[in-house]
C-alpha positions as CSV (number, residue, x, y, z in Angstrom):
1,M,34.7,-11.9,3.6
2,P,33.9,-8.6,1.6
3,G,32.6,-10.8,-1.8
4,E,30.7,-13.2,0.2
5,S,28.9,-9.9,1.9
6,M,28.3,-7.9,-1.5
7,A,26.8,-11.3,-2.8
8,D,24.6,-11.3,-0.3
9,E,23.3,-7.6,-0.7
10,E,23.0,-7.9,-4.6
11,T,20.8,-11.0,-3.8
12,S,18.8,-9.2,-1.4
13,D,18.1,-6.3,-3.5
14,D,17.3,-8.6,-6.2
15,A,14.5,-10.4,-4.3
16,G,13.2,-6.5,-2.9
17,L,12.9,-5.4,-6.6
18,R,11.0,-9.2,-7.6
19,F,8.8,-8.5,-4.9
20,L,7.8,-5.3,-6.1
21,R,7.7,-6.1,-9.9
22,A,5.3,-8.9,-8.8
23,V,3.1,-6.5,-6.8
24,E,3.1,-4.0,-9.6
25,V,1.5,-6.4,-12.2
26,M,-1.5,-6.7,-10.4
27,V,-2.1,-3.2,-9.1
28,I,-5.1,-1.3,-9.9
29,L,-5.1,0.9,-13.0
30,P,-4.8,4.8,-12.6
31,D,-8.4,5.0,-14.3
32,E,-10.1,2.7,-11.9
33,A,-8.6,4.0,-9.1
34,R,-9.3,7.9,-10.1
35,T,-13.2,6.1,-10.5
36,T,-13.6,4.7,-7.0
37,A,-12.3,7.8,-6.0
38,A,-14.7,10.0,-8.0
39,R,-17.2,7.9,-6.5
40,W,-16.9,8.1,-2.9
41,L,-16.4,11.9,-2.9
42,D,-19.6,12.1,-5.0
43,Q,-21.3,9.8,-2.5
44,S,-20.2,12.5,0.3
45,R,-21.0,15.5,-1.7
46,A,-24.6,14.3,-2.3
47,R,-25.3,13.6,1.4
48,H,-23.4,17.0,2.7
49,P,-23.6,19.5,-0.1
50,E,-22.8,22.3,2.3
51,D,-19.5,20.8,3.4
52,A,-15.9,22.0,1.9
53,L,-13.6,20.3,0.0
54,D,-11.4,19.0,2.8
55,Q,-14.3,17.6,4.8
56,H,-15.3,15.5,1.8
57,Q,-11.7,14.4,0.9
58,D,-11.8,13.0,4.7
59,R,-15.3,11.4,4.8
60,A,-14.3,9.8,1.3
61,A,-11.1,8.5,2.8
62,R,-12.6,7.0,5.9
63,D,-15.3,5.2,4.1
64,L,-13.1,4.1,1.5
65,V,-10.7,2.5,4.0
66,G,-13.8,1.0,5.8
67,Y,-14.6,-0.5,2.0
68,Y,-11.2,-2.1,1.7
69,A,-10.9,-3.3,5.4
70,S,-14.2,-5.0,4.7
71,L,-12.9,-6.8,1.4
72,A,-9.6,-7.9,3.2
73,A,-12.2,-9.5,6.0
74,T,-14.3,-10.9,3.7
75,S,-11.7,-12.6,0.8
76,G,-11.3,-16.0,1.3
77,G,-8.3,-17.6,-1.0
78,L,-6.8,-17.5,-4.0
79,T,-9.9,-18.6,-5.9
80,S,-12.1,-16.1,-4.8
81,L,-9.4,-12.8,-4.9
82,A,-9.1,-14.1,-8.7
83,G,-11.3,-12.0,-10.0
84,I,-9.8,-8.3,-8.1
85,V,-6.5,-9.2,-9.2
86,P,-5.5,-9.2,-12.6
87,G,-1.8,-10.6,-13.0
88,L,-2.2,-13.3,-10.3
89,G,-0.7,-16.2,-12.0
90,T,2.3,-13.8,-13.1
91,A,2.8,-12.9,-9.5
92,V,3.0,-16.7,-8.0
93,A,5.0,-17.8,-11.0
94,M,7.8,-15.0,-10.6
95,L,7.3,-15.5,-6.1
96,G,5.9,-18.9,-5.5
97,G,3.9,-19.7,-2.4
98,G,3.6,-17.5,1.0
99,V,5.4,-14.8,-0.5
100,A,3.1,-14.5,-3.5
101,D,0.0,-14.8,-0.8
102,G,2.1,-11.5,0.8
103,A,2.1,-9.7,-2.8
104,I,-1.4,-10.2,-2.7
105,C,-2.1,-8.5,0.3
106,M,0.1,-5.8,-0.8
107,K,-1.7,-5.5,-3.9
108,L,-5.0,-4.5,-2.3
109,Q,-2.9,-2.1,0.2
110,V,-1.7,-0.5,-2.8
111,D,-4.9,-0.6,-4.5
112,M,-6.4,1.5,-1.6
113,C,-3.3,3.7,-1.0
114,L,-3.4,5.0,-4.9
115,C,-7.0,5.8,-4.7
116,L,-6.7,7.7,-1.4
117,A,-4.2,9.7,-3.4
118,G,-7.0,10.2,-5.7
119,V,-9.3,11.5,-2.9
120,F,-6.8,13.7,-1.9
121,G,-6.0,15.3,-5.2
122,W,-3.0,13.4,-6.4
123,D,-2.6,12.9,-10.5
124,L,-3.1,9.5,-10.8
125,D,-1.3,9.4,-14.1
126,T,2.0,10.7,-12.8
127,E,4.7,8.3,-11.9
128,E,4.8,10.4,-8.3
129,A,1.1,9.3,-7.4
130,R,2.1,5.7,-8.2
131,Y,5.2,5.6,-6.2
132,L,3.7,7.1,-3.2
133,S,0.8,4.3,-3.4
134,F,3.7,2.1,-3.2
135,L,5.9,3.9,-0.1
136,L,2.6,4.5,1.8
137,S,1.6,0.7,1.6
138,A,5.1,-0.7,2.3
139,G,5.3,1.9,4.9
140,A,2.4,1.4,7.0
141,T,2.9,-2.3,6.6
142,L,6.6,-2.2,8.4
143,E,5.1,0.2,10.9
144,R,2.3,-2.5,11.9
145,A,4.8,-4.6,12.2
146,G,7.1,-2.9,14.3
147,D,9.8,-3.5,11.9
148,D,10.1,0.4,10.8
149,D,13.0,2.2,11.9
150,G,12.0,5.6,10.3
151,E,9.4,8.2,11.1
152,R,6.1,7.6,11.6
153,L,3.8,8.1,8.6
154,D,1.2,10.2,10.8
155,T,4.2,12.9,11.8
156,E,5.3,15.8,10.1
157,G,8.8,13.8,9.7
158,G,7.1,11.3,8.5
159,V,5.8,13.4,5.7
160,A,9.1,14.9,4.9
161,R,10.6,11.7,4.4
162,V,8.4,10.0,2.3
163,R,8.7,13.4,0.2
164,R,12.8,13.2,0.4
165,M,11.9,9.8,-1.5
166,L,9.6,10.8,-3.8
167,K,12.0,13.7,-5.4
168,G,15.1,11.0,-5.0
169,A,15.6,7.5,-6.3
170,R,12.2,6.5,-6.4
171,L,12.6,2.9,-7.5
172,Q,15.3,2.1,-5.2
173,S,13.7,3.8,-1.9
174,T,10.6,1.8,-2.6
175,S,12.7,-1.6,-3.8
176,D,14.4,-1.0,-0.4
177,L,10.8,-0.6,1.7
178,F,9.7,-4.0,-0.4
179,K,12.7,-6.0,0.7
180,K,12.4,-4.9,4.0
181,V,8.6,-6.3,3.8
182,G,9.3,-9.5,2.1
183,I,12.0,-9.7,5.1
184,V,8.9,-9.3,7.7
185,L,7.0,-11.8,5.6
186,A,9.4,-14.8,5.7
187,R,9.7,-14.3,9.1
188,S,7.9,-17.5,10.9
189,S,7.1,-15.5,14.2
190,I,5.0,-13.0,12.1
191,A,2.5,-15.2,11.2
192,K,0.6,-14.9,14.3
193,S,0.3,-10.8,13.9
194,L,0.1,-10.5,10.2
195,P,-2.1,-12.1,7.6
196,F,0.5,-13.6,5.7
197,G,-0.2,-17.5,5.7
198,I,-0.5,-20.3,3.6
199,G,-2.8,-20.1,0.5
200,V,-5.0,-17.2,1.9
201,V,-3.8,-13.8,2.3
202,F,-7.2,-12.4,4.3
203,S,-8.6,-14.3,7.3
204,G,-11.1,-12.4,9.6
205,G,-10.1,-9.5,12.0
206,T,-6.4,-9.8,12.0
207,N,-6.4,-8.8,8.2
208,Y,-9.6,-6.0,8.7
209,A,-7.4,-4.6,11.4
210,L,-4.1,-4.5,9.0
211,M,-5.9,-3.1,6.1
212,K,-7.2,-0.5,8.4
213,Y,-4.2,0.4,10.1
214,V,-2.3,0.9,6.7
215,G,-5.7,2.8,5.3
216,E,-5.4,5.2,8.0
217,A,-2.1,5.7,8.3
218,A,-1.8,6.6,4.4
219,T,-4.4,9.0,5.4
220,C,-2.9,10.7,7.8
221,W,0.0,11.1,5.5
222,L,-2.3,12.7,3.0
223,R,-4.0,15.0,5.6
224,L,-0.8,16.1,6.9
225,D,1.1,16.7,3.4
226,R,-2.6,18.6,2.1
227,A,-2.1,21.2,5.0
228,T,1.4,22.0,3.6
229,T,2.0,21.1,0.0
230,D,-0.4,21.5,-3.5
231,P,-0.3,18.1,-4.8
232,A,-0.8,19.6,-8.2
233,A,2.2,21.7,-7.9
């Protein structure tokens, strides 16, 4: 019935927003992300002082993605993650159980994407950069799960799609993507291909591969965007 359908939709929307809010309480602060991005850029400049900015950005992005992928592979469980996940208790209280595990996974991916945005010159104090990190993380996660019906991030169409989201209703677009991610997390069939298990978010090679995929997809988006857009404008 129409009333039942609308109620279901509202419940689903609320779940997507709740999942998004749980991730938000844990993500890295802009100052931390800016410092991380600068560190990787400085390392590239120290090793290759003759290179142009875009070369430093590409190299720093590659190294940063490798760092987060290694972190994903070696993080053991909720106890070992507590030191790098501020707001963990709040997220667990908001979501509970395995979905909270998924929120921790998304937190690390969003952290990485925000740092990548900093590498590519985005002003991390802006809402645009913040929402970008959430959109890239969720979009790449859905791509990896084979659950995205939009343009891939590593295409010009994908760049245009995310840009439209950033210029439109950002919260609604981000919440919609996180709602889909939440649905993916709830599917038992996805457990074999994505690292959203009980008690431990990250375990070994599967998790390394997922973080690597998200990071490389985000880097491709940022590189394509760099070719056509001045993020400071």
